Each structure stands twice: as structure tokens, then as C-alpha cells.
GUDREN-846182 format. One record per residue (C-alpha): residue number from 1; residue in three letters; x, y, z. Coordinates in nm, 4 decimals. Layout:
N
<r i="NUM" aa="ALA" c1="X" c2="Y" c3="Z"/>
...
***
This chain:
232
<r i="1" aa="MET" c1="15.7259" c2="6.7075" c3="1.6947"/>
<r i="2" aa="VAL" c1="15.6589" c2="6.5758" c3="2.0524"/>
<r i="3" aa="PRO" c1="15.8290" c2="6.8743" c3="2.2374"/>
<r i="4" aa="LEU" c1="15.6103" c2="7.1100" c3="2.0194"/>
<r i="5" aa="ILE" c1="15.2944" c2="6.9130" c3="2.1299"/>
<r i="6" aa="LEU" c1="15.4232" c2="6.9270" c3="2.4903"/>
<r i="7" aa="GLY" c1="15.4835" c2="7.2865" c3="2.4769"/>
<r i="8" aa="GLY" c1="15.1636" c2="7.3568" c3="2.3312"/>
<r i="9" aa="LEU" c1="14.9858" c2="7.1760" c3="2.5982"/>
<r i="10" aa="GLY" c1="15.1868" c2="7.3494" c3="2.8515"/>
<r i="11" aa="VAL" c1="15.0773" c2="7.6983" c3="2.7071"/>
<r i="12" aa="ALA" c1="14.6903" c2="7.5783" c3="2.7117"/>
<r i="13" aa="SER" c1="14.7208" c2="7.4632" c3="3.0612"/>
<r i="14" aa="SER" c1="14.8601" c2="7.7898" c3="3.1833"/>
<r i="15" aa="LEU" c1="14.5838" c2="7.9872" c3="2.9844"/>
<r i="16" aa="TYR" c1="14.3126" c2="7.7460" c3="3.1525"/>
<r i="17" aa="GLY" c1="14.4697" c2="7.7954" c3="3.4900"/>
<r i="18" aa="MET" c1="14.4699" c2="8.1724" c3="3.4401"/>
<r i="19" aa="SER" c1="14.1152" c2="8.1729" c3="3.3370"/>
<r i="20" aa="GLN" c1="14.0293" c2="7.9811" c3="3.6727"/>
<r i="21" aa="HIS" c1="14.2327" c2="8.2128" c3="3.8643"/>
<r i="22" aa="ASN" c1="14.0388" c2="8.5079" c3="3.7466"/>
<r i="23" aa="LYS" c1="13.7322" c2="8.3712" c3="3.8117"/>
<r i="24" aa="ASN" c1="13.8502" c2="8.3050" c3="4.1703"/>
<r i="25" aa="ARG" c1="13.9307" c2="8.6460" c3="4.2461"/>
<r i="26" aa="PRO" c1="13.8869" c2="8.6935" c3="4.6189"/>
<r i="27" aa="GLU" c1="13.5859" c2="8.8846" c3="4.7321"/>
<r i="28" aa="MET" c1="13.6518" c2="9.1563" c3="4.9582"/>
<r i="29" aa="MET" c1="13.4984" c2="9.1581" c3="5.2972"/>
<r i="30" aa="ASN" c1="13.2892" c2="9.4752" c3="5.3870"/>
<r i="31" aa="TYR" c1="13.1374" c2="9.3924" c3="5.7378"/>
<r i="32" aa="ASP" c1="12.9818" c2="9.6763" c3="5.9195"/>
<r i="33" aa="PHE" c1="13.1124" c2="9.6485" c3="6.2691"/>
<r i="34" aa="ASP" c1="12.9357" c2="9.9469" c3="6.4232"/>
<r i="35" aa="TYR" c1="12.6691" c2="9.9000" c3="6.6759"/>
<r i="36" aa="ASN" c1="12.4602" c2="10.0939" c3="6.9064"/>
<r i="37" aa="PRO" c1="12.6295" c2="10.0647" c3="7.2674"/>
<r i="38" aa="GLN" c1="12.4123" c2="10.0397" c3="7.5875"/>
<r i="39" aa="SER" c1="12.3277" c2="10.3499" c3="7.7441"/>
<r i="40" aa="PHE" c1="12.1832" c2="10.4681" c3="8.0766"/>
<r i="41" aa="ASN" c1="12.0083" c2="10.8005" c3="8.1211"/>
<r i="42" aa="TYR" c1="11.9476" c2="10.9096" c3="8.4809"/>
<r i="43" aa="ASN" c1="11.6381" c2="11.0737" c3="8.5544"/>
<r i="44" aa="PRO" c1="11.5913" c2="11.1497" c3="8.9415"/>
<r i="45" aa="ASN" c1="11.2525" c2="11.0534" c3="9.0955"/>
<r i="46" aa="GLU" c1="11.0049" c2="11.3276" c3="9.1204"/>
<r i="47" aa="GLY" c1="10.9505" c2="11.2610" c3="9.4819"/>
<r i="48" aa="LEU" c1="11.3372" c2="11.2889" c3="9.5456"/>
<r i="49" aa="LEU" c1="11.3348" c2="11.6313" c3="9.3476"/>
<r i="50" aa="SER" c1="11.0450" c2="11.7518" c3="9.5480"/>
<r i="51" aa="SER" c1="11.2084" c2="11.6441" c3="9.8850"/>
<r i="52" aa="ALA" c1="11.5241" c2="11.8255" c3="9.7962"/>
<r i="53" aa="GLY" c1="11.3331" c2="12.1465" c3="9.6796"/>
<r i="54" aa="GLN" c1="11.1205" c2="12.1639" c3="9.9850"/>
<r i="55" aa="LEU" c1="11.4315" c2="12.1166" c3="10.2144"/>
<r i="56" aa="SER" c1="11.5878" c2="12.4146" c3="10.0199"/>
<r i="57" aa="GLY" c1="11.3004" c2="12.6288" c3="10.0704"/>
<r i="58" aa="MET" c1="11.2794" c2="12.5419" c3="10.4299"/>
<r i="59" aa="GLY" c1="11.6375" c2="12.6400" c3="10.4502"/>
<r i="60" aa="SER" c1="11.5644" c2="12.9751" c3="10.2940"/>
<r i="61" aa="GLU" c1="11.2872" c2="13.0466" c3="10.5134"/>
<r i="62" aa="PHE" c1="11.4669" c2="12.9524" c3="10.8327"/>
<r i="63" aa="MET" c1="11.7380" c2="13.1771" c3="10.7178"/>
<r i="64" aa="GLY" c1="11.5119" c2="13.4657" c3="10.6654"/>
<r i="65" aa="SER" c1="11.3828" c2="13.4042" c3="11.0182"/>
<r i="66" aa="TYR" c1="11.7357" c2="13.4091" c3="11.1309"/>
<r i="67" aa="ARG" c1="11.7835" c2="13.7520" c3="10.9937"/>
<r i="68" aa="GLN" c1="11.4564" c2="13.8834" c3="11.1498"/>
<r i="69" aa="MET" c1="11.5744" c2="13.7782" c3="11.4858"/>
<r i="70" aa="LEU" c1="11.9000" c2="13.9398" c3="11.4608"/>
<r i="71" aa="ASN" c1="11.7665" c2="14.2615" c3="11.3099"/>
<r i="72" aa="PRO" c1="11.6340" c2="14.5017" c3="11.5843"/>
<r i="73" aa="GLY" c1="11.4619" c2="14.6949" c3="11.3083"/>
<r i="74" aa="SER" c1="11.2888" c2="14.3893" c3="11.1686"/>
<r i="75" aa="ASP" c1="10.8935" c2="14.3680" c3="11.1785"/>
<r i="76" aa="TYR" c1="10.9008" c2="14.0986" c3="11.4411"/>
<r i="77" aa="ASN" c1="11.1393" c2="14.2921" c3="11.6757"/>
<r i="78" aa="GLN" c1="10.9685" c2="14.6062" c3="11.6220"/>
<r i="79" aa="ARG" c1="10.6309" c2="14.4357" c3="11.6880"/>
<r i="80" aa="MET" c1="10.7662" c2="14.3005" c3="12.0182"/>
<r i="81" aa="PHE" c1="10.9232" c2="14.6567" c3="12.1306"/>
<r i="82" aa="GLY" c1="10.5720" c2="14.8389" c3="12.0250"/>
<r i="83" aa="GLU" c1="10.3980" c2="14.5660" c3="12.2613"/>
<r i="84" aa="LEU" c1="10.6244" c2="14.6321" c3="12.5307"/>
<r i="85" aa="ARG" c1="10.6097" c2="15.0139" c3="12.5011"/>
<r i="86" aa="ARG" c1="10.2312" c2="15.0161" c3="12.5064"/>
<r i="87" aa="SER" c1="10.2033" c2="14.7671" c3="12.8007"/>
<r i="88" aa="SER" c1="10.4513" c2="15.0093" c3="12.9833"/>
<r i="89" aa="SER" c1="10.2413" c2="15.3110" c3="12.8982"/>
<r i="90" aa="ASP" c1="9.9465" c2="15.1407" c3="13.0306"/>
<r i="91" aa="MET" c1="10.1304" c2="15.0334" c3="13.3362"/>
<r i="92" aa="ALA" c1="10.2372" c2="15.3843" c3="13.4300"/>
<r i="93" aa="ALA" c1="9.9073" c2="15.5085" c3="13.3904"/>
<r i="94" aa="GLN" c1="9.7458" c2="15.2585" c3="13.5888"/>
<r i="95" aa="LEU" c1="10.0201" c2="15.3141" c3="13.8741"/>
<r i="96" aa="ASN" c1="9.9519" c2="15.6968" c3="13.8594"/>
<r i="97" aa="ALA" c1="9.5659" c2="15.6614" c3="13.8583"/>
<r i="98" aa="ASN" c1="9.6046" c2="15.4335" c3="14.1637"/>
<r i="99" aa="MET" c1="9.8306" c2="15.6540" c3="14.3369"/>
<r i="100" aa="ASN" c1="9.6259" c2="15.9567" c3="14.2696"/>
<r i="101" aa="GLN" c1="9.3217" c2="15.7581" c3="14.4090"/>
<r i="102" aa="THR" c1="9.4888" c2="15.6557" c3="14.7081"/>
<r i="103" aa="LEU" c1="9.6171" c2="16.0126" c3="14.7869"/>
<r i="104" aa="ALA" c1="9.2730" c2="16.1311" c3="14.7375"/>
<r i="105" aa="SER" c1="9.1181" c2="15.9064" c3="14.9840"/>
<r i="106" aa="ARG" c1="9.3666" c2="16.0376" c3="15.2329"/>
<r i="107" aa="GLY" c1="9.2845" c2="16.3984" c3="15.1767"/>
<r i="108" aa="ILE" c1="9.6007" c2="16.4787" c3="14.9727"/>
<r i="109" aa="GLY" c1="9.5530" c2="16.6712" c3="14.6523"/>
<r i="110" aa="LYS" c1="9.7918" c2="16.6833" c3="14.3746"/>
<r i="111" aa="GLY" c1="10.1021" c2="16.8661" c3="14.4559"/>
<r i="112" aa="GLY" c1="10.4641" c2="16.7707" c3="14.5740"/>
<r i="113" aa="MET" c1="10.3812" c2="16.4370" c3="14.7127"/>
<r i="114" aa="SER" c1="10.1782" c2="16.3554" c3="14.4227"/>
<r i="115" aa="GLY" c1="10.4813" c2="16.4550" c3="14.1748"/>
<r i="116" aa="LEU" c1="10.7403" c2="16.2803" c3="14.3593"/>
<r i="117" aa="LEU" c1="10.5399" c2="15.9430" c3="14.3509"/>
<r i="118" aa="SER" c1="10.4733" c2="16.0048" c3="13.9904"/>
<r i="119" aa="THR" c1="10.8436" c2="16.0236" c3="13.9263"/>
<r i="120" aa="ALA" c1="10.9030" c2="15.7200" c3="14.1210"/>
<r i="121" aa="ASN" c1="10.6536" c2="15.5212" c3="13.9076"/>
<r i="122" aa="THR" c1="10.7774" c2="15.6587" c3="13.5856"/>
<r i="123" aa="ALA" c1="11.1454" c2="15.5610" c3="13.6964"/>
<r i="124" aa="GLN" c1="11.0032" c2="15.2119" c3="13.7924"/>
<r i="125" aa="VAL" c1="10.8193" c2="15.1899" c3="13.4619"/>
<r i="126" aa="GLY" c1="11.1438" c2="15.3023" c3="13.2843"/>
<r i="127" aa="GLU" c1="11.3483" c2="15.0420" c3="13.4339"/>
<r i="128" aa="GLY" c1="11.0889" c2="14.7694" c3="13.3511"/>
<r i="129" aa="LEU" c1="11.0814" c2="14.8954" c3="13.0017"/>
<r i="130" aa="ARG" c1="11.4790" c2="14.8598" c3="12.9835"/>
<r i="131" aa="LYS" c1="11.4964" c2="14.5181" c3="13.1144"/>
<r i="132" aa="GLY" c1="11.2226" c2="14.4259" c3="12.8668"/>
<r i="133" aa="PHE" c1="11.3835" c2="14.5794" c3="12.5708"/>
<r i="134" aa="LEU" c1="11.7138" c2="14.3340" c3="12.6714"/>
<r i="135" aa="GLY" c1="11.4645" c2="14.0407" c3="12.7269"/>
<r i="136" aa="ILE" c1="11.3382" c2="14.0726" c3="12.3658"/>
<r i="137" aa="GLN" c1="11.6883" c2="14.1081" c3="12.2578"/>
<r i="138" aa="ASP" c1="11.8089" c2="13.8023" c3="12.4425"/>
<r i="139" aa="THR" c1="11.5123" c2="13.6229" c3="12.3194"/>
<r i="140" aa="SER" c1="11.5706" c2="13.7199" c3="11.9563"/>
<r i="141" aa="LEU" c1="11.9463" c2="13.6250" c3="11.9867"/>
<r i="142" aa="SER" c1="11.8470" c2="13.2627" c3="12.1352"/>
<r i="143" aa="ARG" c1="11.5630" c2="13.2044" c3="11.8492"/>
<r i="144" aa="ALA" c1="11.8189" c2="13.3344" c3="11.5960"/>
<r i="145" aa="GLY" c1="12.0679" c2="13.0573" c3="11.6912"/>
<r i="146" aa="GLN" c1="11.7677" c2="12.8109" c3="11.6659"/>
<r i="147" aa="PHE" c1="11.6778" c2="12.9233" c3="11.3304"/>
<r i="148" aa="GLY" c1="12.0253" c2="12.9397" c3="11.2163"/>
<r i="149" aa="GLY" c1="12.0742" c2="12.5749" c3="11.3064"/>
<r i="150" aa="LEU" c1="11.7477" c2="12.4491" c3="11.1239"/>
<r i="151" aa="ALA" c1="11.8723" c2="12.6534" c3="10.8080"/>
<r i="152" aa="THR" c1="12.1969" c2="12.5007" c3="10.8276"/>
<r i="153" aa="SER" c1="12.0458" c2="12.1527" c3="10.8511"/>
<r i="154" aa="ALA" c1="11.7992" c2="12.1976" c3="10.5906"/>
<r i="155" aa="ALA" c1="12.0403" c2="12.3279" c3="10.3280"/>
<r i="156" aa="GLY" c1="12.2677" c2="12.0704" c3="10.4120"/>
<r i="157" aa="ALA" c1="12.0140" c2="11.7759" c3="10.3864"/>
<r i="158" aa="ALA" c1="11.8938" c2="11.9556" c3="10.0286"/>
<r i="159" aa="GLY" c1="12.2583" c2="11.9969" c3="9.9322"/>
<r i="160" aa="GLU" c1="12.3330" c2="11.6212" c3="9.9845"/>
<r i="161" aa="LEU" c1="12.0356" c2="11.4980" c3="9.7898"/>
<r i="162" aa="PHE" c1="12.1129" c2="11.7365" c3="9.5019"/>
<r i="163" aa="SER" c1="12.4867" c2="11.6327" c3="9.5104"/>
<r i="164" aa="ALA" c1="12.3827" c2="11.2545" c3="9.4990"/>
<r i="165" aa="MET" c1="12.1580" c2="11.3385" c3="9.1919"/>
<r i="166" aa="ASP" c1="12.4482" c2="11.5088" c3="9.0441"/>
<r i="167" aa="LYS" c1="12.6917" c2="11.2296" c3="9.0949"/>
<r i="168" aa="ARG" c1="12.4144" c2="10.9954" c3="8.9406"/>
<r i="169" aa="ARG" c1="12.4064" c2="11.2031" c3="8.6305"/>
<r i="170" aa="LEU" c1="12.7792" c2="11.2508" c3="8.6064"/>
<r i="171" aa="ASP" c1="12.8269" c2="10.8421" c3="8.6660"/>
<r i="172" aa="SER" c1="12.5620" c2="10.7644" c3="8.3859"/>
<r i="173" aa="GLY" c1="12.7472" c2="11.0099" c3="8.1593"/>
<r i="174" aa="ILE" c1="13.0830" c2="10.8538" c3="8.2277"/>
<r i="175" aa="PHE" c1="12.9269" c2="10.5130" c3="8.1485"/>
<r i="176" aa="ASN" c1="12.7728" c2="10.6231" c3="7.8134"/>
<r i="177" aa="ILE" c1="13.1004" c2="10.7860" c3="7.6878"/>
<r i="178" aa="THR" c1="13.2905" c2="10.4585" c3="7.8122"/>
<r i="179" aa="GLN" c1="13.0479" c2="10.2403" c3="7.5982"/>
<r i="180" aa="GLN" c1="13.0654" c2="10.4726" c3="7.2834"/>
<r i="181" aa="ASN" c1="13.4343" c2="10.4710" c3="7.2983"/>
<r i="182" aa="GLU" c1="13.4557" c2="10.1037" c3="7.3199"/>
<r i="183" aa="ALA" c1="13.2127" c2="10.0754" c3="7.0232"/>
<r i="184" aa="ASN" c1="13.4386" c2="10.3312" c3="6.8328"/>
<r i="185" aa="ARG" c1="13.7733" c2="10.1413" c3="6.9309"/>
<r i="186" aa="TYR" c1="13.5842" c2="9.8160" c3="6.8355"/>
<r i="187" aa="GLY" c1="13.4764" c2="9.9430" c3="6.4818"/>
<r i="188" aa="ASN" c1="13.8337" c2="10.0912" c3="6.4419"/>
<r i="189" aa="VAL" c1="14.0120" c2="9.7713" c3="6.5074"/>
<r i="190" aa="MET" c1="13.8080" c2="9.5357" c3="6.3312"/>
<r i="191" aa="GLY" c1="13.7678" c2="9.7698" c3="6.0495"/>
<r i="192" aa="TYR" c1="14.1517" c2="9.7958" c3="6.0193"/>
<r i="193" aa="GLU" c1="14.1813" c2="9.4013" c3="6.0574"/>
<r i="194" aa="GLN" c1="13.9509" c2="9.3656" c3="5.7583"/>
<r i="195" aa="ALA" c1="14.1153" c2="9.6111" c3="5.5425"/>
<r i="196" aa="VAL" c1="14.4465" c2="9.4165" c3="5.6132"/>
<r i="197" aa="GLY" c1="14.2638" c2="9.0752" c3="5.5439"/>
<r i="198" aa="ASN" c1="14.1473" c2="9.2208" c3="5.2148"/>
<r i="199" aa="GLN" c1="14.4833" c2="9.3562" c3="5.1062"/>
<r i="200" aa="ASN" c1="14.6609" c2="9.0457" c3="5.1911"/>
<r i="201" aa="ALA" c1="14.4078" c2="8.8325" c3="5.0039"/>
<r i="202" aa="LEU" c1="14.4280" c2="9.0528" c3="4.7111"/>
<r i="203" aa="SER" c1="14.8222" c2="9.0500" c3="4.7197"/>
<r i="204" aa="ALA" c1="14.8444" c2="8.6747" c3="4.7246"/>
<r i="205" aa="TRP" c1="14.5775" c2="8.6574" c3="4.4378"/>
<r i="206" aa="ASN" c1="14.7986" c2="8.8952" c3="4.2271"/>
<r i="207" aa="ASP" c1="15.1170" c2="8.7199" c3="4.3286"/>
<r i="208" aa="THR" c1="14.9596" c2="8.4008" c3="4.1885"/>
<r i="209" aa="ARG" c1="14.8398" c2="8.5439" c3="3.8710"/>
<r i="210" aa="ASN" c1="15.1828" c2="8.7290" c3="3.8117"/>
<r i="211" aa="GLN" c1="15.3366" c2="8.3803" c3="3.8584"/>
<r i="212" aa="GLN" c1="15.0921" c2="8.2309" c3="3.5919"/>
<r i="213" aa="TRP" c1="15.1994" c2="8.4915" c3="3.3546"/>
<r i="214" aa="MET" c1="15.5456" c2="8.4338" c3="3.4193"/>
<r i="215" aa="ASN" c1="15.4873" c2="8.0561" c3="3.3734"/>
<r i="216" aa="MET" c1="15.3018" c2="8.1198" c3="3.0625"/>
<r i="217" aa="GLY" c1="15.5660" c2="8.3367" c3="2.9176"/>
<r i="218" aa="ALA" c1="15.8454" c2="8.0724" c3="2.9848"/>
<r i="219" aa="GLY" c1="15.6130" c2="7.8129" c3="2.8065"/>
<r i="220" aa="LEU" c1="15.5775" c2="8.0464" c3="2.5103"/>
<r i="221" aa="ILE" c1="15.9445" c2="8.0949" c3="2.4808"/>
<r i="222" aa="GLY" c1="15.9979" c2="7.7190" c3="2.5193"/>
<r i="223" aa="LEU" c1="15.7299" c2="7.6455" c3="2.2492"/>
<r i="224" aa="GLY" c1="15.8829" c2="7.8963" c3="2.0078"/>
<r i="225" aa="GLY" c1="16.2262" c2="7.7265" c3="2.0796"/>
<r i="226" aa="SER" c1="16.0782" c2="7.4040" c3="2.0004"/>
<r i="227" aa="MET" c1="15.9048" c2="7.5266" c3="1.6773"/>
<r i="228" aa="TYR" c1="16.2404" c2="7.6618" c3="1.5768"/>
<r i="229" aa="THR" c1="16.4360" c2="7.3593" c3="1.6392"/>
<r i="230" aa="SER" c1="16.1598" c2="7.1519" c3="1.4528"/>
<r i="231" aa="GLN" c1="16.2089" c2="7.3704" c3="1.1512"/>
<r i="232" aa="THR" c1="16.5965" c2="7.3488" c3="1.1314"/>
***
């Protein structure tokens, strides 16, 4: 009779333990590891943008002047050539007028001497005109070099400012991507570790429950054996 009572108590104890175990099923962790990473958006200062734009515009204007100086057919050179031709023509007319007045005062009328002197005056004016053309070309070339240097300096300064702004934008973009990648990596790693922890806890709980079923089965077998023995 005693073995039967003890067997019954064992089965009851197993049932109670299983009941308590079922109530203590592990709670699955479900934390959200996502977060908003710090980001940085670079917006260039309006003054800096304006300065870079002004330098770029000055570079374009200087380059335009550079081309004007190098082109004999440009408005600037044609205006200078025109002024030279007009002044040379006025000079030739004045020389001939003075010559004719001088000849007339000496009683020499228009004729061979006047023609010779007029030809000489024309040659003198032509030589001055030739030298004047060369002088204008030399001046234009010299100014072209100056404008070319100014254009290069202005364009270079503008390029450095724009390059610096582009670098800041690139750096901020790389920073933001790095921050986002780190946030993703953290979320993935912590999410994986949480899933593994949940699985391990559930496996341990199931192992314990299975062991309790086995223990209760062994107790029932033992109880059945005791009942059979008590009846024989």
C-alpha cells in the first residue's frame, strides 16, 4: 500500500511541476534596436557662394577682354585703328595745307615742287601710320597677357572655393552614410543576439518540459507496477 501512495504522490508532484513550468514559459524579448543616427547636412554660406560666383564672373570677363586684345578684328582694336587712321588723315591734310601756304607765301604755285612735297608728306604719314598699327598691336598683346593672368587668377580662386564646398558636401555625405551603416550594423547584431537568446531560452524551457514528461511517464509506470504488485 505504501509504494502505491508514494507513486501517486510522485505523479501528483510531476503534474504540479509541469503546471508551474507551463506558467513560467519564457517571454520572448522583442526590443527595437533601431535609432536615428546623427547626420550633418552642409549648406555653404550665401556670402561664400556669392564670392565664388563673382570670382567666376570676373574670370569670364577678363577672358573676354583677353580674346578682344588678341583679335585684330575686335571692337577694341578696330576702334583704335580707326582713331589712328583719322588722326593720320588729319595730319596729312594739315601738312599739305601748311606746305601749300608756305609755298604760296614764297610765290611758288601748285606744280612739280608741290607734288613732290605732298608725296613726301604722304610717305611720312604712311610711315607714322605703320608704326601706329604696330604700336596698337604691341599694346594689345601686352594687355592680353595682363587680362589672361587676371582671368587665370580669378578662375583659379573661384575653383578653389567651389572645390572646398564640394569637399565639405562629400565629407558630410560620407559621415552620414557611415553613421547610417553603423546604425544598421548595430540593429542587425543586436537583433541577431536577441533572436539567439530567445531561441536558447525557449529550447531550455522545452528541454525541461520534456524531462518532466519523461519523469511523469516513469512515475506512471512505477505507479502501475505498484498497483499490479499490490493486487497479486
